[in-house]
N, C-alpha and C positions, 0 to 999 in steps of 0.2 A: 744673496750674492750671485755673481755670474762666474762660471768657470771659463776656461780658455776658449771654449767654443761659443761663449756668449749665452749659454743655457742658464735660465733662472733656477737656482737651487737654494733651498734654505740652509742656514748654518747648522741647523739641528732638525732631524726628522724623527718624530715619535715612532717608537718601535724599531728604529735603526740606530739612532744616537748621533753624535757629532759627525759632520760631513767633511771629508777631505776632498776638495774639488779637483777635477781633472786639470792638469797643467801641461799636458803634452805627452806624446807617446813614449818618450824616453826620459822624462823628467824625474822619475822616481827609481832610478837605478843606482848602483853602487853596492857597498857591502851590506849584505843581508844575513840575518840569523834564522836558524830553524828552531822550531819548538822542541822542547824536551818531550820524550815519549815515556808514558807510564807503562811499566811492564810487570806482569804477574808471572813469576817463574813457574814452570811446570816441572814436577819431579818425576823420576822414573816410575812407571806403572800408573801415573795419573791418566784418567780416561777423558778424552775430549768429546766423544760422541754421546749425545743425549737422545732419549727415545722419542721425544715429541717437542713441538713448539711450546706446549704448555709447561713441560718440564724445564725448557729453556727459560721461559719468563719467570718461573718460580725461582730460578737460580740467579737471574740477572737483576731482579728487583729494580726495574725501571721506575722512575718517579716522575711526578709532574714537572714540566718545564725542561725536560732533557732534550738534547738534540740527537736525532738518529739519522743514519744515512743509508742510501741505496745507490747502486749504479744502474745504468740504463742499457746495457749491452743486448738485452732481449727486446729493447725498444717497445713496440706496441704489442709484444707478446709476453711481457713480464707479468708474472703472477705474485712475486714475492712481496712487493710493496703493499699491495692490497691485503694479502694474507696476514702480514705482520700487523698492519694497522687495525684490521678487524679484531685481532686478538687483544691488542692494547686498548682499544675502545671498550671491549667487553669487560676489561679489568677496571674501567672507570678512570683511566688516566686523562689528564687535561693539560693544555698549554704546551704541547709538544711542538718542536720545530723539526720539519722534514728537510734534510739536506740531500736531495736527490740530484744526480748529475743531469738528468733530464726527466721531464714529465710528458706523458703521451695520453691520448684519449682513453686508453685502457685504465688509466688511473682515476677515472671519474668518481669512484667511491670516496676519494679524498674530499670532494665538495661537501658531502654530508659531515665528515669529520671536522671540516672548517666551520660549518654552521653550528655544530654542537659544542665547539670549543675544545675538542680533542686536539686539533691542530690549530695553532695560532701563528706559526711562522713557517716560511718556505724559502729555501735557498736553492737555486737551480741555475743551469746554464741555458736551458731551452724549455719552453712552456707552451703546450698546445692542447686543444680539446676543451672539454668542459671545465677543467681546473683553471685554464687560462681565462676563460670567459668569466668564471666566478671571481677570480682575482681582480679582473678589470672592472667588475661591478662592485668591488669593495666588500666581498664576502669574507675575506681573510682579516683577522684582527690587526696584524702588523703588516707593513708593506713587505711584499716579496722582495728578496734580494736576487738579482740576476747577474751572474758572473760569466766569464769566458771559460773555455775548457782549461786553458793554461792558468787563468786567474783562480779557478777553484783549487787546483793543485797547490798554487802559491799560498792561498788562504789557509789551507789545511796544514801545510808544512810549516808555515810561519806562526801558526797558533791563532790567527785571526778567526778561523772557523774551527771551533773545538767540537769534536764529535764524541758523544758519550758511548754510543753503540753503533757499529757499522754492521749492516746485514748484507752479505755478499751472496748473490745468486750464483751458485757454482755448478756448472754443467757436469763437472767431475770433481770428486773430492775423495781423499783417503781418510782413514780414521784419525790421523794426526793433523789434518788440516791442509795438506798440500792440495792445491786446486788448479784446474785448467779449464779452458772453454772449448776444447776441440773434440772431446769425446762425450758420449752419452746422448740420450734422446733429445736433449735441449741444447746441443752444441751451438754456440753463437760466435766462436772465434776468439779474437784478442779480447782480453779483459783490462785494457789499458786504463780505463777510467776508475777502476776499483782499487788501484795500487795505493794511492795516497790514503784512502779510507782505511785500508787494511793496515798500513804501517803506523798511522797516527791516531786512530780511534782508541779510546780507553779500553774498549772491549770490541773484539771483532768476531763475528759469527759467520761461518760458512753454511749456507742452506743449500742442500743438493738433492737431486733425484737420481743420482748415479754414484753410489758409494763403492769404491774399488779397494782391493787389498793394498796395503802399504808397500812400497811408495807409489803414488800416482806418477804416471809418465805421459807427457812431460809435466814438469812443475812450473807453473806460470806465476803463482803467488805462493810463497813458502809457508810451511808450518810454523815458522818462528813468529808469524804475526797473528795466528789464528787461536782464539781461546776455546771456541766450541764448534762442533759440527752437528747438524741436525739433518736427518734424511726425511724427505717428504715425498708424496706421490709425484708431484710435478712442479717445477719452478717456472714453467712457461711454455710458450709455443714458439719454436724457432722460426716458423713462417712469419711471425710478427716482426722480425728484424727487417723484413723488406717492406718498411713503411714509407711510402712515397715512391716516386718513380726512380728506377735504376736502369732505364733503357734510353737509348739515344732517341731524341725527338724526331718526329717526321714532319713537324710543322714547318712549312716553307719559310715563314718569317724567322723563326728561331734558327733555321739552317743558314740563312743569310748572316745573322748575327755571329754564328759560330765560325763561318768562313772568314768574316772580317776580323774576328778576334785572333784567329790563327795567322792571318796575314800580318796583323800588328805584331804578334809574337815573333814571327820570322824577321820582320823589319827591325825589331829591337836588337837583333844580334845574339839573342839568348839561346837560339836553337843551335847548340854546339855540343861537342863531345863532353860527356860528364854532366850535362844539364840535369836539373831537378824540377819536379812538377807536382802540383796538387790541384784537384778539382773536386767539386761537390758531386752529389749523386743525382742531381736534377737532369732532365732531358737535354736542355741547352748546354749545360756544362759538359756533359758527356759527349755532345756533338763537337764541342771544341777539342776535346781529347781525340776524337776520331779524325778531325782535320789535322791536328798536330801530328798524329800518327803517320799520316801520308807524307807530311813534310820531313819527318825524321827518316822515314824509309827512303824517300827520294834523295836525301842528302847523306845517307849512311851514318846517321848519328845514333849513338847509344848513350842513353842517359844514366846518371848514377843512381837516382832513386825517384820513386813516386811515393807520396805519403798521405796520411790522414785517415779518414774513414775509407776503407778500400772496397771497391766494387769489382764485379766480374770482368768489366771492361779493362780495368787496370791490370787485373790478373792476366788477361790475354796479352797485353802489351809486355808484361814481364816474360811470359812464356814464349813470345815471339822474339825475345832478345832486345827489345827496345829500351828496357831498363835493367840494370844489374840487380836491383833490390827493391822491395816494397817495405816501407816502415808503417806499421799498422797499429792504430789505437783502438779501432773498432771495425767490425765487418758489416758492410751494408747489404750483403746478400749471401746466399748459401754457397755460391761458387767461390766467393772470397774465403768463407769458412774452410772449405776443402783445401784451398791453396795454402792457407795459413797452417793447416795441420800437416800438409804433405811436402811443402817446398821450403827447404832451409833458407832460400833467398827471400822468402816472405817473412819479415822479422817483426818482432814485438816491440812496441814502445809504450811507456806509461804516458798519462796525460802531462806529467811534469816534464818528461823528456821531450814531449811533443811541443808544448807551448808555454811553460812556466818562465816568465821573464826574469825571475830572481834566482836562476840557477847559473851554473858555469857554462851554459850553452844549450839552448833549445833547438830542436830539429827545424822549427820554422825559420830560424836565422840562416839556415843553409838552403832555403828554397829560392830557386830562380823565378819561377812563374807560379802564380796563384790565380785561379778563376773563381770569382765570387758572384753571388746573386745580390738582389736588392729589392726591397719593397718600395723605398723612396730614396732619392738622392737629392741633395740641395746644391745651390750654386757654389758652395765651398767644398763640394765633393764629400760632405758627411753622408753616411749611409745609415738607413733604418732597415733592420731586419727583425725588429722586435714587435712592432704594432702594425696592424693592417689599416686600411682606409677608413674604417669605422672607429679607430682608436683602441680596439680590443687587441690584447696581446695574442700573437699567433706564432711566436718563434723565440728568437733570442740569438745572442752572438754565437754560442757554440765556439767553433774555432775561427770565426770570421775576423775578429779583431786581432787575434794572435797571428794568424797567417798574413794578414794585411801588413802588420807591423814588421814582420820578419822577412818577407819575400822581396826580391829585387824588383819584381814587376807584378803589381796587384791590379787585376783587370776585373771590373764589374761588367757582366753581360746581362742585358735586360731589354725587353721590348720597351719602346719609347712610351707606349700607352698600355695599360692593363685595365680591363673592364671599363673602357671608355674614360679612364682617368689618367692624367699625365703622371709619369714617374718622377720627373724632375720638378722640384718645388723651390720656392724662395728659401724655405727652411723646413727641414724634415720634422715630422711630428715628434719622433723619438730618435735621438742620436745614439747609434750602437757602435759604429766604427768612425773614428775621426777622419776628416778629409785629408789630413796630412799623410795618411797611410795609403790612400787610394791614388793610383797612377793614371788610370784611364777608364772611361765608360764607353762601352760599345753597344750601340743600338742598331736597329735595321735602317735608320735614317742617317746615321752619321756617328763619328767617333769624337769624343771630347777627351783631351789630355789635360791633366792637372797642370796649371801654369808653373807649379813648382818644378816640374820635370822638363825644363828647357832642353836638356840633352835628348830626351825621348822625342820631343817635338821636332828637333832637328833631324833625328834619324828617320822619323816617319814622313817628313816633308818630301823625301825622295821616293816614297813607296806608292804614290798615287792612290792613297786612301782618302775617303771622304771625311776630312777633318773639319770639325766645327768647334765653336766654344760651347761650354755648358749652357750659357745663356741663350745661344742660338737654338740649341736643342730644345730648351724649355719653351721658347717662343713658338717653335714649329709644332710642338705637341699641343700647346694651348690654342693655336689656330684651328685645330681639329676638334679638341675636346671642350674648349672654353676653360675659364679659370675655375678650379674646384672650390667649393665652399669649405672653410676651415672646420675641422672636427671640434665639436663642443665638448669640453671636459670641465669638471669641477676643480676646485683647488685641492681636493683630497688626494694625497699621494698613495697609490696602491702598489707601486713597485719602484725600486731603486736600481738603476743600471750602473753597475761597476765596470770600470775599465779593467784591463788585465792586471794592473798594478794595485788594484784595490781602491783607487780614487773614484769619485762619482762623476760619471760623464753625463748623466741625465736622470730624469725621473719620469714615471708614467703616472698620469693623473686619472682619476675615476671617470669612466665614460658616463654621459648623461643617460638616465633611464628613458 
């Protein structure tokens, strides 16, 4: 069958089940219910602290086929997932599903567990490194399920994703299970992606390397959700949270793109008192923030909030009075960690508060401006941030689809060509975010506005910006690069791409060896 984007998707996928096809960004809204939560009451004098991971696993009695979860706030510095999986593999467990909010190169040992059948399922929002390569090559028994940040919270809260045991890497914990991410040698800041796991898993375990007397201060995730606490030597390396660039680019082409994006934002009329903004941590995205900062200063505008994964640059904008608040689901660098700890205007949000479409209001719905990246864009403005030019998985939606759907102005900033390949295609290899959520594409050669946004086209027509159609941009790139050869894939499905509402927007097929 074909979904609304015209993507060919089976009615049923082995290892996934019946398919609900994507029917539009807001087609699956309305009254929703949450899953019931199983609770094990704790009596006075019951002790939650266990002396070791081995004692923990003796008590948990994890069995074959269970689903266990992890959060990714330590990013490429996380030790907990590998440590837990090594212990479970040594106990002979098989058929486990890993529900990790993101997977990074440090999690390479998972490949061995996939090949030996310890792990047969993977559910994640972002997938990179050796595990992504192995999934793309068909090394995982079942197709990986790739969700959005808000979609993962929705799936957990609705019961679509049932977690047997959640393992929370806790930079600070007390003996009763109150945890935070701002103190201890492994401080990583906001723990927003761990909240749904803590609240809805059948059993929740806090693994910490900094056990403090009761009560921990501040309390970010409460004792009422935590079954056990285990102290170990180290949960990770906080330097690893700075994975990827978090500095403004110096590349002259990227700086042209950033300046044009800022001019577009100004012409849209959204640079106004109380505006809200989000950008990624990439060099070009941060350069847009720098250009926007100049405009806000020149016009004396103070924004209401900036949100998402927070970088030191957004912290500087807060401290300079350009925003009244930051809403933080994860910290992208150590300056953001310090700010989140020390500044009451730098506030916490869970993944559900951030982007869950089936709540009474997500933060993304209040976003004015969102700056997005892209691996590919097609003539219908559909965006791929899941697979690279070889067809191998190299990322995932994360908050891409959530913020694109919620914001008033979603702008993709990208070079027109990367590695001598055109970015704009007739059809993207993998659809991550639907074109109906994308308002404009800004490149160094020109700006394409989604024809759905006639109002934006009218506003920009007075701004002397280099406006082109998406087709004209494609033709311009292909004159320089030529028309690229299509990626060869087999029919085998190695990953299922879920839109934020749980419908299937696309699939990833196995790359040819």
